[in-house]
N, CA, C and O atoms as a Tinker XYZ file with bonds, in Angstrom:
   452  protein
     1  N     41.722000   49.963000 -252.139000    73     2
     2  CA    40.792000   48.864000 -252.199000    64     1     3
     3  C     41.553000   47.565000 -251.951000    63     2     4     5
     4  O     42.638000   47.358000 -252.494000    81     3
     5  N     40.981000   46.699000 -251.133000    73     3     6
     6  CA    41.634000   45.435000 -250.798000    64     5     7
     7  C     41.517000   44.462000 -251.950000    63     6     8     9
     8  O     40.515000   44.429000 -252.665000    81     7
     9  N     42.540000   43.689000 -252.109000    73     7    10
    10  CA    42.535000   42.690000 -253.173000    64     9    11
    11  C     42.131000   41.334000 -252.614000    63    10    12    13
    12  O     42.506000   40.992000 -251.492000    81    11
    13  N     41.398000   40.586000 -253.351000    73    11    14
    14  CA    41.028000   39.214000 -252.974000    64    13    15
    15  C     42.085000   38.256000 -253.467000    63    14    16    17
    16  O     43.152000   38.659000 -253.929000    81    15
    17  N     41.776000   37.006000 -253.364000    73    15    18
    18  CA    42.720000   35.985000 -253.815000    64    17    19
    19  C     42.668000   35.818000 -255.324000    63    18    20    21
    20  O     43.567000   35.228000 -255.924000    81    19
    21  N     41.626000   36.333000 -255.927000    73    19    22
    22  CA    41.553000   36.279000 -257.383000    64    21    23
    23  C     41.557000   34.857000 -257.892000    63    22    24    25
    24  O     40.555000   34.151000 -257.775000    81    23
    25  N     42.650000   34.435000 -258.445000    73    23    26
    26  CA    42.740000   33.118000 -259.047000    64    25    27
    27  C     43.151000   32.028000 -258.077000    63    26    28    29
    28  O     43.568000   30.955000 -258.512000    81    27
    29  N     43.050000   32.264000 -256.795000    73    27    30
    30  CA    43.434000   31.234000 -255.840000    64    29    31
    31  C     44.900000   31.376000 -255.466000    63    30    32    33
    32  O     45.502000   32.432000 -255.659000    81    31
    33  N     45.452000   30.333000 -254.944000    73    31    34
    34  CA    46.854000   30.362000 -254.531000    64    33    35
    35  C     47.764000   30.264000 -255.747000    63    34    36    37
    36  O     47.393000   29.681000 -256.766000    81    35
    37  N     48.945000   30.831000 -255.635000    73    35    38
    38  CA    49.905000   30.694000 -256.740000    64    37    39
    39  C     50.151000   29.213000 -257.033000    63    38    40    41
    40  O     50.224000   28.398000 -256.114000    81    39
    41  N     50.271000   28.888000 -258.251000    73    39    42
    42  CA    50.505000   27.499000 -258.630000    64    41    43
    43  C     49.212000   26.723000 -258.801000    63    42    44    45
    44  O     49.249000   25.517000 -259.044000    81    43
    45  N     48.055000   27.396000 -258.678000    73    43    46
    46  CA    46.783000   26.731000 -258.919000    64    45    47
    47  C     46.298000   25.907000 -257.747000    63    46    48    49
    48  O     45.438000   25.046000 -257.929000    81    47
    49  N     46.820000   26.138000 -256.541000    73    47    50
    50  CA    46.407000   25.373000 -255.368000    64    49    51
    51  C     44.950000   25.589000 -255.040000    63    50    52    53
    52  O     44.361000   26.602000 -255.416000    81    51
    53  N     44.378000   24.649000 -254.348000    73    51    54
    54  CA    42.975000   24.690000 -253.981000    64    53    55
    55  C     42.889000   24.823000 -252.472000    63    54    56    57
    56  O     43.376000   23.956000 -251.747000    81    55
    57  N     42.274000   25.898000 -251.988000    73    55    58
    58  CA    42.176000   26.165000 -250.551000    64    57    59
    59  C     41.442000   25.030000 -249.832000    63    58    60    61
    60  O     41.862000   24.626000 -248.748000    81    59
    61  N     40.377000   24.518000 -250.399000    73    59    62
    62  CA    39.598000   23.446000 -249.771000    64    61    63
    63  C     40.443000   22.182000 -249.638000    63    62    64    65
    64  O     40.420000   21.531000 -248.593000    81    63
    65  N     41.174000   21.836000 -250.664000    73    63    66
    66  CA    42.019000   20.637000 -250.614000    64    65    67
    67  C     43.123000   20.811000 -249.573000    63    66    68    69
    68  O     43.459000   19.867000 -248.858000    81    67
    69  N     43.682000   22.007000 -249.487000    73    67    70
    70  CA    44.721000   22.282000 -248.501000    64    69    71
    71  C     44.163000   22.164000 -247.087000    63    70    72    73
    72  O     44.816000   21.607000 -246.205000    81    71
    73  N     42.973000   22.681000 -246.873000    73    71    74
    74  CA    42.321000   22.599000 -245.566000    64    73    75
    75  C     42.033000   21.151000 -245.201000    63    74    76    77
    76  O     42.259000   20.750000 -244.059000    81    75
    77  N     41.544000   20.368000 -246.135000    73    75    78
    78  CA    41.270000   18.952000 -245.880000    64    77    79
    79  C     42.548000   18.198000 -245.543000    63    78    80    81
    80  O     42.555000   17.346000 -244.655000    81    79
    81  N     43.615000   18.505000 -246.243000    73    79    82
    82  CA    44.899000   17.862000 -245.986000    64    81    83
    83  C     45.401000   18.211000 -244.577000    63    82    84    85
    84  O     45.924000   17.352000 -243.867000    81    83
    85  N     45.238000   19.469000 -244.186000    73    83    86
    86  CA    45.666000   19.900000 -242.847000    64    85    87
    87  C     44.835000   19.209000 -241.772000    63    86    88    89
    88  O     45.376000   18.811000 -240.741000    81    87
    89  N     43.538000   19.059000 -241.993000    73    87    90
    90  CA    42.671000   18.385000 -241.028000    64    89    91
    91  C     43.030000   16.907000 -240.899000    63    90    92    93
    92  O     43.025000   16.356000 -239.798000    81    91
    93  N     43.339000   16.271000 -242.023000    73    91    94
    94  CA    43.746000   14.863000 -241.980000    64    93    95
    95  C     45.057000   14.702000 -241.219000    63    94    96    97
    96  O     45.214000   13.785000 -240.413000    81    95
    97  N     45.993000   15.607000 -241.487000    73    95    98
    98  CA    47.275000   15.546000 -240.796000    64    97    99
    99  C     47.080000   15.747000 -239.290000    63    98   100   101
   100  O     47.743000   15.092000 -238.485000    81    99
   101  N     46.180000   16.643000 -238.914000    73    99   102
   102  CA    45.912000   16.877000 -237.502000    64   101   103
   103  C     45.325000   15.617000 -236.848000    63   102   104   105
   104  O     45.732000   15.249000 -235.746000    81   103
   105  N     44.387000   14.963000 -237.509000    73   103   106
   106  CA    43.812000   13.716000 -236.981000    64   105   107
   107  C     44.890000   12.639000 -236.862000    63   106   108   109
   108  O     44.978000   11.944000 -235.849000    81   107
   109  N     45.694000   12.512000 -237.893000    73   107   110
   110  CA    46.769000   11.511000 -237.873000    64   109   111
   111  C     47.757000   11.798000 -236.747000    63   110   112   113
   112  O     48.247000   10.875000 -236.097000    81   111
   113  N     48.048000   13.077000 -236.517000    73   111   114
   114  CA    48.983000   13.462000 -235.456000    64   113   115
   115  C     48.396000   13.124000 -234.091000    63   114   116   117
   116  O     49.104000   12.620000 -233.220000    81   115
   117  N     47.112000   13.396000 -233.899000    73   115   118
   118  CA    46.469000   13.077000 -232.625000    64   117   119
   119  C     46.487000   11.570000 -232.370000    63   118   120   121
   120  O     46.718000   11.128000 -231.244000    81   119
   121  N     46.246000   10.796000 -233.409000    73   119   122
   122  CA    46.271000    9.338000 -233.271000    64   121   123
   123  C     47.685000    8.863000 -232.926000    63   122   124   125
   124  O     47.862000    8.024000 -232.043000    81   123
   125  N     48.678000    9.395000 -233.613000    73   123   126
   126  CA    50.067000    9.009000 -233.352000    64   125   127
   127  C     50.480000    9.389000 -231.932000    63   126   128   129
   128  O     51.175000    8.624000 -231.262000    81   127
   129  N     50.057000   10.566000 -231.469000    73   127   130
   130  CA    50.398000   10.985000 -230.115000    64   129   131
   131  C     49.743000   10.074000 -229.078000    63   130   132   133
   132  O     50.369000    9.730000 -228.076000    81   131
   133  N     48.493000    9.683000 -229.309000    73   131   134
   134  CA    47.801000    8.777000 -228.386000    64   133   135
   135  C     48.503000    7.424000 -228.340000    63   134   136   137
   136  O     48.668000    6.838000 -227.270000    81   135
   137  N     48.915000    6.932000 -229.507000    73   135   138
   138  CA    49.637000    5.662000 -229.555000    64   137   139
   139  C     50.980000    5.768000 -228.839000    63   138   140   141
   140  O     51.383000    4.848000 -228.128000    81   139
   141  N     51.666000    6.882000 -229.026000    73   139   142
   142  CA    52.963000    7.091000 -228.379000    64   141   143
   143  C     52.799000    7.154000 -226.863000    63   142   144   145
   144  O     53.633000    6.621000 -226.132000    81   143
   145  N     51.735000    7.799000 -226.381000    73   143   146
   146  CA    51.506000    7.889000 -224.942000    64   145   147
   147  C     51.153000    6.537000 -224.332000    63   146   148   149
   148  O     51.478000    6.276000 -223.174000    81   147
   149  N     50.494000    5.679000 -225.099000    73   147   150
   150  CA    50.103000    4.362000 -224.600000    64   149   151
   151  C     51.269000    3.367000 -224.606000    63   150   152   153
   152  O     51.202000    2.333000 -223.942000    81   151
   153  N     52.316000    3.669000 -225.337000    73   151   154
   154  CA    53.479000    2.787000 -225.449000    64   153   155
   155  C     54.137000    2.601000 -224.082000    63   154   156   157
   156  O     54.232000    3.545000 -223.297000    81   155
   157  N     54.587000    1.386000 -223.807000    73   155   158
   158  CA    55.319000    1.100000 -222.579000    64   157   159
   159  C     56.675000    0.507000 -222.936000    63   158   160   161
   160  O     56.792000   -0.300000 -223.859000    81   159
   161  N     57.696000    0.918000 -222.192000    73   159   162
   162  CA    59.049000    0.415000 -222.434000    64   161   163
   163  C     59.689000    0.071000 -221.098000    63   162   164   165
   164  O     59.402000    0.683000 -220.069000    81   163
   165  N     60.558000   -0.920000 -221.144000    73   163   166
   166  CA    61.275000   -1.322000 -219.937000    64   165   167
   167  C     62.765000   -1.118000 -220.138000    63   166   168   169
   168  O     63.336000   -1.528000 -221.149000    81   167
   169  N     63.381000   -0.480000 -219.158000    73   167   170
   170  CA    64.827000   -0.329000 -219.142000    64   169   171
   171  C     65.384000   -1.287000 -218.112000    63   170   172   173
   172  O     64.793000   -1.491000 -217.052000    81   171
   173  N     66.512000   -1.867000 -218.427000    73   171   174
   174  CA    67.081000   -2.878000 -217.550000    64   173   175
   175  C     68.601000   -2.756000 -217.544000    63   174   176   177
   176  O     69.217000   -2.465000 -218.570000    81   175
   177  N     69.192000   -2.982000 -216.379000    73   175   178
   178  CA    70.651000   -2.994000 -216.253000    64   177   179
   179  C     71.064000   -4.135000 -215.345000    63   178   180   181
   180  O     70.248000   -4.698000 -214.614000    81   179
   181  N     72.331000   -4.462000 -215.403000    73   179   182
   182  CA    72.874000   -5.501000 -214.534000    64   181   183
   183  C     72.252000   -6.860000 -214.764000    63   182   184   185
   184  O     72.015000   -7.614000 -213.820000    81   183
   185  N     71.986000   -7.173000 -216.029000    73   183   186
   186  CA    71.388000   -8.472000 -216.338000    64   185   187
   187  C     70.006000   -8.636000 -215.728000    63   186   188   189
   188  O     69.599000   -9.745000 -215.381000    81   187
   189  N     69.289000   -7.532000 -215.598000    73   187   190
   190  CA    67.937000   -7.579000 -215.036000    64   189   191
   191  C     67.907000   -7.315000 -213.536000    63   190   192   193
   192  O     66.871000   -7.481000 -212.893000    81   191
   193  N     69.040000   -6.905000 -212.981000    73   191   194
   194  CA    69.082000   -6.621000 -211.541000    64   193   195
   195  C     68.154000   -5.461000 -211.188000    63   194   196   197
   196  O     67.528000   -5.458000 -210.128000    81   195
   197  N     68.072000   -4.475000 -212.082000    73   195   198
   198  CA    67.164000   -3.348000 -211.901000    64   197   199
   199  C     66.382000   -3.178000 -213.194000    63   198   200   201
   200  O     66.964000   -3.062000 -214.273000    81   199
   201  N     65.047000   -3.163000 -213.074000    73   199   202
   202  CA    64.165000   -2.975000 -214.232000    64   201   203
   203  C     63.189000   -1.851000 -213.904000    63   202   204   205
   204  O     62.590000   -1.818000 -212.829000    81   203
   205  N     63.043000   -0.937000 -214.851000    73   203   206
   206  CA    62.095000    0.159000 -214.692000    64   205   207
   207  C     61.234000    0.227000 -215.942000    63   206   208   209
   208  O     61.743000    0.245000 -217.062000    81   207
   209  N     59.920000    0.263000 -215.737000    73   207   210
   210  CA    58.980000    0.360000 -216.854000    64   209   211
   211  C     58.355000    1.750000 -216.824000    63   210   212   213
   212  O     57.920000    2.230000 -215.777000    81   211
   213  N     58.319000    2.391000 -218.003000    73   211   214
   214  CA    57.717000    3.715000 -218.158000    64   213   215
   215  C     56.739000    3.689000 -219.329000    63   214   216   217
   216  O     56.776000    2.794000 -220.173000    81   215
   217  N     55.866000    4.691000 -219.358000    73   215   218
   218  CA    54.960000    4.802000 -220.501000    64   217   219
   219  C     55.343000    6.007000 -221.348000    63   218   220   221
   220  O     56.289000    6.730000 -221.033000    81   219
   221  N     54.600000    6.212000 -222.421000    73   219   222
   222  CA    54.885000    7.298000 -223.345000    64   221   223
   223  C     54.646000    8.679000 -222.774000    63   222   224   225
   224  O     55.028000    9.677000 -223.385000    81   223
   225  N     54.023000    8.750000 -221.618000    73   223   226
   226  CA    53.834000   10.026000 -220.928000    64   225   227
   227  C     54.993000   10.302000 -219.981000    63   226   228   229
   228  O     54.962000   11.271000 -219.222000    81   227
   229  N     56.010000    9.455000 -220.023000    73   227   230
   230  CA    57.189000    9.550000 -219.162000    64   229   231
   231  C     56.847000    9.346000 -217.693000    63   230   232   233
   232  O     57.470000    9.939000 -216.812000    81   231
   233  N     55.851000    8.502000 -217.438000    73   231   234
   234  CA    55.484000    8.144000 -216.073000    64   233   235
   235  C     56.096000    6.793000 -215.746000    63   234   236   237
   236  O     56.066000    5.880000 -216.572000    81   235
   237  N     56.647000    6.659000 -214.554000    73   235   238
   238  CA    57.196000    5.378000 -214.131000    64   237   239
   239  C     56.038000    4.488000 -213.724000    63   238   240   241
   240  O     55.232000    4.854000 -212.869000    81   239
   241  N     55.957000    3.310000 -214.344000    73   239   242
   242  CA    54.883000    2.366000 -214.063000    64   241   243
   243  C     55.288000    1.332000 -213.025000    63   242   244   245
   244  O     54.476000    0.914000 -212.200000    81   243
   245  N     56.559000    0.921000 -213.075000    73   243   246
   246  CA    57.018000   -0.071000 -212.096000    64   245   247
   247  C     58.535000   -0.023000 -211.962000    63   246   248   249
   248  O     59.256000    0.376000 -212.876000    81   247
   249  N     58.982000   -0.443000 -210.796000    73   247   250
   250  CA    60.402000   -0.582000 -210.511000    64   249   251
   251  C     60.579000   -1.951000 -209.873000    63   250   252   253
   252  O     59.949000   -2.268000 -208.864000    81   251
   253  N     61.443000   -2.753000 -210.473000    73   251   254
   254  CA    61.726000   -4.087000 -209.934000    64   253   255
   255  C     63.217000   -4.150000 -209.635000    63   254   256   257
   256  O     64.051000   -3.895000 -210.503000    81   255
   257  N     63.534000   -4.494000 -208.396000    73   255   258
   258  CA    64.928000   -4.571000 -207.965000    64   257   259
   259  C     65.184000   -5.952000 -207.395000    63   258   260   261
   260  O     64.492000   -6.407000 -206.484000    81   259
   261  N     66.177000   -6.601000 -207.940000    73   259   262
   262  CA    66.596000   -7.894000 -207.416000    64   261   263
   263  C     67.372000   -7.628000 -206.120000    63   262   264   265
   264  O     68.395000   -6.943000 -206.152000    81   263
   265  N     66.911000   -8.149000 -204.996000    73   263   266
   266  CA    67.582000   -7.883000 -203.715000    64   265   267
   267  C     69.073000   -8.233000 -203.723000    63   266   268   269
   268  O     69.861000   -7.640000 -202.986000    81   267
   269  N     69.446000   -9.189000 -204.550000    73   267   270
   270  CA    70.856000   -9.565000 -204.638000    64   269   271
   271  C     71.693000   -8.460000 -205.282000    63   270   272   273
   272  O     72.919000   -8.466000 -205.176000    81   271
   273  N     71.035000   -7.523000 -205.942000    73   271   274
   274  CA    71.744000   -6.434000 -206.613000    64   273   275
   275  C     72.081000   -5.301000 -205.651000    63   274   276   277
   276  O     72.860000   -4.408000 -205.985000    81   275
   277  N     71.503000   -5.339000 -204.478000    73   275   278
   278  CA    71.709000   -4.256000 -203.523000    64   277   279
   279  C     72.921000   -4.556000 -202.654000    63   278   280   281
   280  O     72.963000   -5.537000 -201.912000    81   279
   281  N     73.892000   -3.680000 -202.776000    73   279   282
   282  CA    75.089000   -3.752000 -201.935000    64   281   283
   283  C     75.137000   -2.445000 -201.160000    63   282   284   285
   284  O     75.572000   -1.418000 -201.681000    81   283
   285  N     74.688000   -2.492000 -199.914000    73   283   286
   286  CA    74.600000   -1.269000 -199.126000    64   285   287
   287  C     75.961000   -0.621000 -198.883000    63   286   288   289
   288  O     76.036000    0.551000 -198.512000    81   287
   289  N     77.011000   -1.363000 -199.088000    73   287   290
   290  CA    78.335000   -0.752000 -198.930000    64   289   291
   291  C     78.727000    0.067000 -200.166000    63   290   292   293
   292  O     79.686000    0.838000 -200.122000    81   291
   293  N     77.982000   -0.099000 -201.273000    73   291   294
   294  CA    78.257000    0.659000 -202.502000    64   293   295
   295  C     76.941000    1.225000 -203.031000    63   294   296   297
   296  O     76.512000    0.892000 -204.136000    81   295
   297  N     76.317000    2.067000 -202.249000    73   295   298
   298  CA    75.017000    2.633000 -202.612000    64   297   299
   299  C     75.092000    3.488000 -203.875000    63   298   300   301
   300  O     74.115000    3.569000 -204.620000    81   299
   301  N     76.235000    4.128000 -204.128000    73   299   302
   302  CA    76.372000    4.953000 -205.337000    64   301   303
   303  C     76.241000    4.109000 -206.603000    63   302   304   305
   304  O     75.643000    4.555000 -207.582000    81   303
   305  N     76.787000    2.905000 -206.592000    73   303   306
   306  CA    76.656000    2.031000 -207.757000    64   305   307
   307  C     75.192000    1.650000 -207.956000    63   306   308   309
   308  O     74.699000    1.629000 -209.084000    81   307
   309  N     74.505000    1.352000 -206.871000    73   307   310
   310  CA    73.085000    1.007000 -206.963000    64   309   311
   311  C     72.283000    2.187000 -207.515000    63   310   312   313
   312  O     71.409000    1.997000 -208.361000    81   311
   313  N     72.565000    3.377000 -207.054000    73   311   314
   314  CA    71.882000    4.563000 -207.560000    64   313   315
   315  C     72.146000    4.744000 -209.051000    63   314   316   317
   316  O     71.239000    5.104000 -209.801000    81   315
   317  N     73.364000    4.500000 -209.481000    73   315   318
   318  CA    73.705000    4.593000 -210.908000    64   317   319
   319  C     72.940000    3.553000 -211.723000    63   318   320   321
   320  O     72.538000    3.819000 -212.856000    81   319
   321  N     72.740000    2.376000 -211.148000    73   319   322
   322  CA    71.987000    1.325000 -211.846000    64   321   323
   323  C     70.534000    1.757000 -212.043000    63   322   324   325
   324  O     69.967000    1.567000 -213.119000    81   323
   325  N     69.943000    2.330000 -211.015000    73   323   326
   326  CA    68.551000    2.789000 -211.113000    64   325   327
   327  C     68.453000    3.895000 -212.171000    63   326   328   329
   328  O     67.556000    3.878000 -213.014000    81   327
   329  N     69.374000    4.843000 -212.120000    73   327   330
   330  CA    69.382000    5.939000 -213.091000    64   329   331
   331  C     69.559000    5.393000 -214.514000    63   330   332   333
   332  O     68.875000    5.843000 -215.433000    81   331
   333  N     70.446000    4.452000 -214.699000    73   331   334
   334  CA    70.693000    3.894000 -216.034000    64   333   335
   335  C     69.481000    3.140000 -216.562000    63   334   336   337
   336  O     69.154000    3.241000 -217.745000    81   335
   337  N     68.812000    2.385000 -215.694000    73   335   338
   338  CA    67.617000    1.651000 -216.118000    64   337   339
   339  C     66.517000    2.628000 -216.533000    63   338   340   341
   340  O     65.832000    2.407000 -217.531000    81   339
   341  N     66.350000    3.702000 -215.770000    73   339   342
   342  CA    65.336000    4.703000 -216.109000    64   341   343
   343  C     65.676000    5.385000 -217.432000    63   342   344   345
   344  O     64.799000    5.568000 -218.276000    81   343
   345  N     66.927000    5.757000 -217.618000    73   343   346
   346  CA    67.333000    6.407000 -218.866000    64   345   347
   347  C     67.184000    5.476000 -220.064000    63   346   348   349
   348  O     66.845000    5.926000 -221.159000    81   347
   349  N     67.433000    4.192000 -219.868000    73   347   350
   350  CA    67.262000    3.203000 -220.928000    64   349   351
   351  C     65.798000    3.139000 -221.356000    63   350   352   353
   352  O     65.497000    3.147000 -222.550000    81   351
   353  N     64.892000    3.077000 -220.386000    73   351   354
   354  CA    63.464000    3.020000 -220.696000    64   353   355
   355  C     63.000000    4.300000 -221.376000    63   354   356   357
   356  O     62.249000    4.248000 -222.350000    81   355
   357  N     63.441000    5.444000 -220.872000    73   355   358
   358  CA    63.036000    6.720000 -221.462000    64   357   359
   359  C     63.570000    6.894000 -222.883000    63   358   360   361
   360  O     62.900000    7.492000 -223.725000    81   359
   361  N     64.755000    6.383000 -223.153000    73   359   362
   362  CA    65.305000    6.445000 -224.508000    64   361   363
   363  C     64.441000    5.640000 -225.475000    63   362   364   365
   364  O     64.227000    6.050000 -226.616000    81   363
   365  N     63.950000    4.497000 -225.014000    73   363   366
   366  CA    63.070000    3.672000 -225.859000    64   365   367
   367  C     61.756000    4.392000 -226.137000    63   366   368   369
   368  O     61.238000    4.332000 -227.252000    81   367
   369  N     61.218000    5.071000 -225.133000    73   367   370
   370  CA    59.988000    5.837000 -225.319000    64   369   371
   371  C     60.220000    6.961000 -226.318000    63   370   372   373
   372  O     59.411000    7.166000 -227.222000    81   371
   373  N     61.325000    7.693000 -226.157000    73   371   374
   374  CA    61.655000    8.795000 -227.074000    64   373   375
   375  C     61.761000    8.292000 -228.509000    63   374   376   377
   376  O     61.216000    8.900000 -229.431000    81   375
   377  N     62.462000    7.186000 -228.689000    73   375   378
   378  CA    62.638000    6.622000 -230.035000    64   377   379
   379  C     61.293000    6.234000 -230.639000    63   378   380   381
   380  O     61.036000    6.507000 -231.811000    81   379
   381  N     60.433000    5.597000 -229.842000    73   379   382
   382  CA    59.114000    5.203000 -230.331000    64   381   383
   383  C     58.287000    6.429000 -230.714000    63   382   384   385
   384  O     57.639000    6.440000 -231.760000    81   383
   385  N     58.310000    7.450000 -229.877000    73   383   386
   386  CA    57.544000    8.668000 -230.145000    64   385   387
   387  C     58.030000    9.330000 -231.431000    63   386   388   389
   388  O     57.221000    9.727000 -232.269000    81   387
   389  N     59.346000    9.450000 -231.589000    73   387   390
   390  CA    59.898000   10.052000 -232.803000    64   389   391
   391  C     59.497000    9.268000 -234.047000    63   390   392   393
   392  O     59.182000    9.858000 -235.080000    81   391
   393  N     59.507000    7.951000 -233.951000    73   391   394
   394  CA    59.136000    7.106000 -235.090000    64   393   395
   395  C     57.681000    7.306000 -235.459000    63   394   396   397
   396  O     57.354000    7.468000 -236.635000    81   395
   397  N     56.798000    7.295000 -234.462000    73   395   398
   398  CA    55.367000    7.453000 -234.731000    64   397   399
   399  C     55.063000    8.826000 -235.335000    63   398   400   401
   400  O     54.316000    8.930000 -236.308000    81   399
   401  N     55.644000    9.873000 -234.755000    73   399   402
   402  CA    55.351000   11.216000 -235.241000    64   401   403
   403  C     55.982000   11.490000 -236.600000    63   402   404   405
   404  O     55.414000   12.229000 -237.404000    81   403
   405  N     57.145000   10.907000 -236.868000    73   403   406
   406  CA    57.783000   11.149000 -238.166000    64   405   407
   407  C     56.997000   10.506000 -239.305000    63   406   408   409
   408  O     57.087000   10.952000 -240.449000    81   407
   409  N     56.228000    9.461000 -239.000000    73   407   410
   410  CA    55.375000    8.860000 -240.032000    64   409   411
   411  C     54.303000    9.846000 -240.476000    63   410   412   413
   412  O     53.906000    9.854000 -241.642000    81   411
   413  N     53.833000   10.676000 -239.547000    73   411   414
   414  CA    52.797000   11.651000 -239.869000    64   413   415
   415  C     53.395000   12.881000 -240.541000    63   414   416   417
   416  O     52.837000   13.404000 -241.505000    81   415
   417  N     54.525000   13.335000 -240.030000    73   415   418
   418  CA    55.122000   14.570000 -240.535000    64   417   419
   419  C     56.006000   14.349000 -241.741000    63   418   420   421
   420  O     56.510000   15.310000 -242.323000    81   419
   421  N     56.202000   13.108000 -242.123000    73   419   422
   422  CA    57.072000   12.815000 -243.263000    64   421   423
   423  C     58.523000   13.099000 -242.959000    63   422   424   425
   424  O     59.309000   13.388000 -243.861000    81   423
   425  N     58.883000   13.018000 -241.679000    73   423   426
   426  CA    60.266000   13.237000 -241.284000    64   425   427
   427  C     60.610000   14.697000 -241.019000    63   426   428   429
   428  O     61.743000   15.012000 -240.656000    81   427
   429  N     59.635000   15.592000 -241.199000    73   427   430
   430  CA    59.886000   17.011000 -240.914000    64   429   431
   431  C     60.007000   17.197000 -239.410000    63   430   432   433
   432  O     59.260000   16.581000 -238.651000    81   431
   433  N     60.915000   18.018000 -238.979000    73   431   434
   434  CA    61.090000   18.303000 -237.567000    64   433   435
   435  C     60.261000   19.545000 -237.241000    63   434   436   437
   436  O     60.737000   20.674000 -237.368000    81   435
   437  N     59.007000   19.319000 -236.817000    73   435   438
   438  CA    58.114000   20.433000 -236.544000    64   437   439
   439  C     58.266000   20.881000 -235.095000    63   438   440   441
   440  O     58.331000   20.034000 -234.203000    81   439
   441  N     58.324000   22.163000 -234.838000    73   439   442
   442  CA    58.469000   22.654000 -233.467000    64   441   443
   443  C     57.297000   22.197000 -232.598000    63   442   444   445
   444  O     56.148000   22.203000 -233.040000    81   443
   445  N     57.595000   21.804000 -231.371000    73   443   446
   446  CA    56.561000   21.389000 -230.434000    64   445   447
   447  C     56.101000   19.960000 -230.609000    63   446   448   449
   448  O     55.194000   19.524000 -229.901000    81   447
   449  N     56.688000   19.220000 -231.517000    73   447   450
   450  CA    56.277000   17.837000 -231.751000    64   449   451
   451  C     57.238000   16.887000 -231.103000    63   450   452
   452  O     57.059000   15.672000 -231.190000    81   451
């Protein structure tokens, strides 16, 4: 014969309260994720010679290059500047996302978050 829960969860927990708490956390997580996706960050190198703006979805929104920063005789340096500006912007997005989500999770590192 199968056993029921009898007296509820060990420790006197309430299934309804646990379910409500999980639903609230899910709503809070969805809100935090939406805010993180809407966030925009700009990465810049060379005193503003190269600026790249990205959003929380990791999409590039704009690239601004000061023509004086382009030295066609050293294209590798220019490529490194573009890469560094993009990585700077993406690091800011990552930091913002981690901050927003950790407020919901209480600092727990949940898989897939």
